C-alpha positions as CSV (number, residue, x, y, z in Angstrom):
1,M,51.4,51.7,-43.6
2,Q,50.8,50.9,-47.3
3,Q,48.3,48.2,-48.4
4,I,50.9,45.6,-49.2
5,I,53.4,44.9,-46.4
6,R,56.9,44.5,-47.8
7,W,58.9,41.8,-45.9
8,G,62.6,41.2,-45.6
9,I,63.9,37.8,-44.3
10,L,67.2,38.0,-42.4
11,G,68.8,34.5,-42.4
12,T,68.5,31.6,-44.9
13,G,67.9,28.5,-42.8
14,A,65.0,26.0,-42.8
15,I,62.7,28.3,-40.7
16,A,63.4,31.2,-43.1
17,R,62.2,29.0,-46.0
18,K,59.0,28.0,-44.2
19,F,58.3,31.7,-43.5
20,A,58.9,32.6,-47.1
21,E,56.3,29.9,-48.1
22,A,53.8,31.5,-45.6
23,L,54.2,34.9,-47.1
24,R,53.0,33.6,-50.4
25,D,49.7,32.6,-48.8
26,V,49.0,36.1,-47.3
27,P,47.6,38.5,-50.0
28,E,48.6,41.6,-48.0
29,A,52.2,40.5,-47.7
30,R,55.0,40.4,-50.2
31,L,58.6,39.1,-49.8
32,A,60.7,42.0,-51.0
33,A,64.2,41.1,-50.0
34,V,66.4,38.5,-48.3
35,A,69.8,38.7,-46.6
36,S,72.6,36.3,-45.7
37,R,76.2,36.8,-44.5
38,T,77.5,36.2,-48.0
39,S,76.2,37.3,-51.4
40,D,76.4,33.8,-52.7
41,N,74.2,32.4,-50.0
42,A,71.7,35.3,-50.3
43,Q,71.5,34.8,-54.1
44,A,70.9,31.0,-53.7
45,F,68.2,31.6,-51.1
46,G,66.6,34.3,-53.2
47,K,66.4,32.0,-56.2
48,H,64.8,29.3,-54.0
49,V,62.1,31.6,-52.6
50,G,61.6,33.7,-55.8
51,V,63.0,37.1,-54.9
52,S,65.5,39.2,-56.7
53,R,66.7,41.7,-54.0
54,C,69.4,39.6,-52.3
55,H,71.8,41.3,-49.8
56,G,75.1,39.9,-48.9
57,S,75.0,41.5,-45.4
58,Y,72.4,41.8,-42.7
59,Q,73.0,45.6,-42.5
60,D,72.2,46.1,-46.1
61,L,68.8,44.5,-45.5
62,A,68.2,46.7,-42.5
63,D,69.0,49.7,-44.6
64,D,66.8,48.6,-47.6
65,T,64.2,51.3,-48.2
66,E,62.0,48.8,-50.1
67,V,61.4,46.8,-46.9
68,D,58.8,47.6,-44.1
69,V,59.3,44.8,-41.7
70,I,62.1,42.2,-41.2
71,Y,61.7,38.6,-40.0
72,I,64.8,37.5,-38.1
73,A,65.6,33.8,-38.7
74,T,69.2,33.6,-37.5
75,P,70.5,31.3,-34.7
76,H,69.4,32.1,-31.2
77,P,72.5,34.0,-30.0
78,Q,72.2,36.5,-32.9
79,H,68.6,37.5,-32.2
80,A,69.3,40.4,-29.9
81,E,72.1,41.9,-32.1
82,N,70.1,41.5,-35.3
83,T,67.0,42.9,-33.7
84,L,68.8,46.0,-32.4
85,M,70.4,46.6,-35.8
86,C,67.1,46.5,-37.6
87,L,65.4,48.7,-35.1
88,Q,68.2,51.2,-35.3
89,A,67.7,51.3,-39.0
90,G,64.0,52.1,-38.5
91,K,62.5,48.7,-39.4
92,A,59.7,46.9,-37.7
93,V,60.8,43.4,-36.5
94,L,59.4,40.0,-36.1
95,C,62.1,38.0,-34.3
96,E,62.0,34.2,-34.2
97,K,61.7,32.5,-30.8
98,P,63.4,32.4,-28.4
99,F,63.2,36.2,-28.5
100,T,66.7,36.6,-27.1
101,M,69.1,34.5,-24.9
102,N,68.2,36.2,-21.6
103,L,66.1,38.8,-20.0
104,R,68.8,41.5,-20.2
105,E,68.9,41.3,-24.0
106,A,65.1,41.2,-24.2
107,R,64.8,44.4,-22.2
108,A,67.3,46.2,-24.4
109,A,65.4,45.2,-27.6
110,I,62.0,46.2,-26.3
111,E,63.3,49.5,-24.8
112,L,64.7,50.4,-28.2
113,A,61.5,49.5,-30.0
114,R,59.5,51.7,-27.6
115,Q,61.9,54.6,-27.9
116,K,61.7,54.5,-31.7
117,N,57.9,53.7,-31.7
118,L,58.5,50.7,-33.9
119,F,56.7,47.4,-34.0
120,L,58.5,44.4,-32.4
121,M,57.2,40.9,-31.7
122,E,58.6,37.6,-30.8
123,A,57.5,35.1,-33.5
124,M,55.6,32.7,-31.2
125,W,53.6,31.5,-34.1
126,T,51.7,28.8,-32.2
127,R,49.7,31.5,-30.4
128,F,48.1,32.5,-33.6
129,L,47.0,29.1,-34.9
130,P,43.2,28.7,-35.2
131,A,43.1,25.7,-32.7
132,I,44.9,27.8,-30.1
133,A,42.6,30.8,-30.8
134,E,39.5,28.6,-30.4
135,A,40.8,27.1,-27.2
136,K,41.5,30.6,-25.9
137,R,37.9,31.6,-26.8
138,M,36.5,28.6,-25.0
139,V,38.6,29.2,-21.9
140,T,37.6,32.9,-21.8
141,S,33.9,32.1,-22.2
142,G,34.0,29.7,-19.3
143,E,33.1,26.6,-21.3
144,I,35.3,24.3,-19.1
145,G,34.9,26.5,-16.0
146,R,37.8,27.9,-14.2
147,V,41.0,26.4,-15.6
148,Q,43.1,24.8,-12.9
149,Q,45.6,22.7,-14.9
150,C,47.6,22.8,-18.1
151,H,49.7,19.8,-19.3
152,A,51.9,20.4,-22.3
153,D,54.9,18.7,-23.9
154,F,57.1,19.0,-26.9
155,G,59.7,16.4,-27.6
156,F,61.4,14.5,-30.4
157,S,64.2,12.0,-30.6
158,F,67.2,13.6,-32.4
159,N,70.3,11.8,-33.5
160,A,73.1,13.8,-35.1
161,E,76.8,14.5,-34.9
162,P,77.9,15.9,-31.5
163,T,78.8,19.2,-33.3
164,H,75.2,19.8,-34.4
165,R,73.6,23.1,-33.4
166,L,71.1,21.5,-31.1
167,Y,73.9,20.2,-28.9
168,N,76.0,23.4,-29.1
169,R,75.7,25.6,-26.1
170,E,77.4,28.5,-27.9
171,L,74.4,28.5,-30.3
172,G,71.8,28.2,-27.5
173,G,71.4,24.4,-28.2
174,G,69.3,22.1,-26.1
175,A,65.6,21.3,-25.6
176,L,64.6,24.3,-23.5
177,L,65.2,27.1,-26.0
178,D,64.3,25.2,-29.1
179,V,61.0,23.5,-28.1
180,G,60.5,24.0,-24.3
181,I,59.5,27.6,-24.9
182,Y,56.3,26.4,-26.7
183,P,54.7,24.7,-23.7
184,L,55.9,27.5,-21.5
185,S,54.4,30.2,-23.7
186,L,51.1,28.4,-24.1
187,A,50.8,27.6,-20.4
188,A,51.2,31.3,-19.6
189,Y,48.8,32.3,-22.5
190,F,46.0,30.1,-21.1
191,L,46.6,30.3,-17.3
192,G,48.0,33.7,-16.9
193,A,51.1,35.2,-15.2
194,I,53.6,32.8,-13.7
195,D,54.3,33.1,-10.0
196,S,57.0,30.4,-9.5
197,V,58.7,27.6,-11.4
198,T,60.4,24.4,-10.4
199,A,62.5,22.6,-13.0
200,V,64.8,19.6,-13.5
201,S,67.0,18.7,-16.5
202,Q,69.0,16.0,-18.0
203,L,72.2,17.6,-19.4
204,G,74.2,16.1,-22.3
205,D,77.9,15.7,-22.5
206,A,78.3,19.1,-24.0
207,G,76.3,20.8,-21.3
208,A,73.1,21.4,-23.3
209,D,69.8,20.0,-21.9
210,M,68.6,16.8,-23.5
211,Q,65.3,17.1,-21.7
212,T,63.8,19.5,-19.2
213,A,60.6,19.2,-17.1
214,F,59.1,22.2,-15.2
215,T,56.1,22.9,-13.1
216,L,54.6,26.4,-13.0
217,R,52.4,28.0,-10.3
218,H,50.4,30.8,-11.8
219,Q,49.2,33.8,-9.9
220,S,45.7,32.5,-10.2
221,G,46.7,29.4,-8.2
222,A,46.5,27.2,-11.3
223,L,49.3,24.8,-12.1
224,S,51.0,23.8,-15.3
225,S,53.1,20.7,-16.0
226,C,55.4,21.1,-19.0
227,A,58.2,19.0,-20.5
228,C,60.5,19.2,-23.5
229,A,63.1,16.9,-25.0
230,I,65.4,16.3,-27.9
231,N,66.1,12.7,-26.9
232,A,62.5,11.4,-26.6
233,E,59.4,11.2,-28.8
234,T,56.6,12.7,-26.8
235,P,52.9,13.0,-27.6
236,T,53.2,16.8,-28.1
237,E,49.7,17.4,-26.7
238,L,48.2,20.3,-24.8
239,T,45.4,19.7,-22.3
240,L,43.6,22.3,-20.3
241,A,41.5,21.1,-17.3
242,G,38.8,23.2,-15.6
243,D,36.3,22.5,-12.9
244,L,33.6,22.0,-15.6
245,G,35.5,19.9,-18.0
246,Y,38.6,19.7,-20.1
247,L,39.8,20.4,-23.7
248,R,42.6,18.8,-25.6
249,I,44.4,20.3,-28.6
250,E,45.2,17.3,-30.6
251,A,48.8,16.2,-31.2
252,P,50.9,17.7,-32.4
253,F,49.5,20.9,-30.9
254,Y,51.8,23.1,-33.1
255,A,50.1,21.7,-36.2
256,S,46.7,20.7,-34.9
257,Q,43.6,21.3,-37.0
258,S,41.1,20.3,-34.3
259,L,40.5,20.2,-30.6
260,T,38.3,18.1,-28.4
261,V,36.2,19.5,-25.5
262,V,34.7,17.3,-22.9
263,P,32.3,18.8,-20.4
264,M,32.0,17.3,-16.9
265,N,28.4,16.2,-17.4
266,G,28.0,15.8,-21.1
267,E,29.2,14.3,-24.3
268,G,32.5,15.4,-25.8
269,R,32.7,17.0,-29.2
270,T,35.5,17.7,-31.7
271,V,35.8,21.2,-33.2
272,P,37.6,21.6,-36.6
273,C,40.2,24.3,-36.6
274,P,42.0,24.3,-40.0
275,Y,44.9,26.6,-40.5
276,I,46.1,28.3,-43.7
277,G,49.1,27.1,-45.6
278,N,51.9,25.9,-43.4
279,G,50.5,27.6,-40.3
280,Y,52.9,30.5,-40.2
281,C,50.5,32.6,-42.2
282,H,48.5,33.5,-39.1
283,E,51.3,35.3,-37.3
284,V,52.0,37.1,-40.6
285,M,48.4,38.3,-40.7
286,E,48.7,39.5,-37.1
287,V,51.8,41.5,-37.9
288,T,50.0,43.0,-40.9
289,R,47.0,44.0,-38.7
290,C,49.3,45.6,-36.1
291,L,51.3,47.6,-38.7
292,R,48.2,48.9,-40.4
293,E,46.8,50.0,-37.0
294,G,50.0,51.7,-36.0
295,L,50.7,49.3,-33.1
296,I,54.2,48.7,-31.8
297,E,53.2,45.3,-30.2
298,S,50.6,42.6,-30.5
299,P,48.1,42.1,-27.6
300,I,48.4,38.4,-28.3
301,M,52.2,38.3,-27.9
302,S,53.0,41.5,-26.1
303,H,56.3,42.9,-25.0
304,N,55.6,42.2,-21.4
305,E,54.7,38.6,-22.3
306,S,58.1,38.1,-23.9
307,L,59.9,39.6,-20.9
308,A,58.0,37.4,-18.5
309,L,58.8,34.3,-20.5
310,M,62.4,35.2,-20.8
311,A,62.6,35.8,-17.0
312,C,61.1,32.3,-16.5
313,L,63.6,30.7,-18.9
314,D,66.4,32.4,-16.9
315,L,65.1,31.0,-13.7
316,I,64.8,27.5,-15.2
317,R,68.4,27.6,-16.4
318,E,69.6,28.8,-13.1
319,Q,67.8,25.9,-11.3
320,V,69.1,23.2,-13.6
321,G,72.6,24.5,-14.1
322,L,72.2,25.2,-17.7
323,T,74.7,27.9,-18.7
324,Y,76.0,29.4,-21.9
325,P,79.6,30.4,-22.4
326,P,80.2,33.6,-20.3
327,D,81.9,35.4,-23.2
328,L,78.6,35.1,-25.2
329,R,75.6,35.5,-22.9
330,G,76.6,34.9,-19.3
C-alpha cells in the first residue's frame, strides 16, 4: 500500500461530512473522491469537502482506480449491499455502524472480504478513542482488579416529524441500531465475549424502539448493564468496576478527553486523554496501519467481533419484538 492512503466516501450525509473533516487531520490519508446517488448531490458534497472527483453513482466510486479504501456512510439498510459492491470491485472498506442489519448480512460481507483478501472493518470509532484505549490498558494491566461490572448508556431526547429516519423501521430507525450499539460494543470490548442477553424495549407508534435496556452475562461471569434511548437525555457515561476499584470514562464517553480511576484503598486520579480533531481520526489511523501492514481486519475491531455483536443485536430484537419489514431484512 502506498504512503498516502486514498479514500473515497460513499454517501453524503452528516456522518460523511464529519469523516471528511477527520481525513484532513491525518497526514497519511487523503480524500480522493466522493459519491452520491445523483451527480448534483455528489458535486455539492465535493464542493463542501474540497474534492473534485465526484461520482453520480456508488458503482462509479467502487470502480475508481484512484481510490484505495471506501468509507460507507449510507443509511443502515444499504450497508450490506454497498459493502458487497465495493469488495467486488476490489476496494478495502470501512463501513459505518451498524455493520449490517442482521447476522446473515454480516456473514456475507465478511466471507467476501476473506475470499478476496481485502480489508474490511465496522466503523466502531469509539473503540479507537484515546480514553477508551487508556481504559483498556488499565483493565488489561489489572489496575482495578478483575472487572466484574460495566455500566454504559447512550441516550438523547429527539423530537422530529414522525417520518424522520430515526422513527422509520424501513431505514433501521430506533435507539438500538443508532446508539445502543455503542454500549453493547464497549461492554464486549472490556468484559469479553457475551454468553447471554436479556432485553426490554419501549416501542414507538411506528414500531421502532424509543428506548431499550439490556443486561449481558459475559463468558467470564461478569455482567453489563446497558441502555439506549432517543426519547430521554441520559448521562452517557461508561463505568467499569473491578474487585480493586473502578474507573469512569467521563460523559459523554464518545467524546471524553479524560477518565477517572478510583482504587479501593486509595485516592482517585483523573487521567487526561485528549483526542485528535473530531475524534474520527483515530479509526482512520487504525485503517491506515492495517492497510500498510497488509491486514484484512483490525485486532481492535475484528470480523468475529462484528459478527458477535450482530448476533447479540438479533437476539435483542427477537426478545423485544423489534422487527424490520420482511421484504427488506426479515
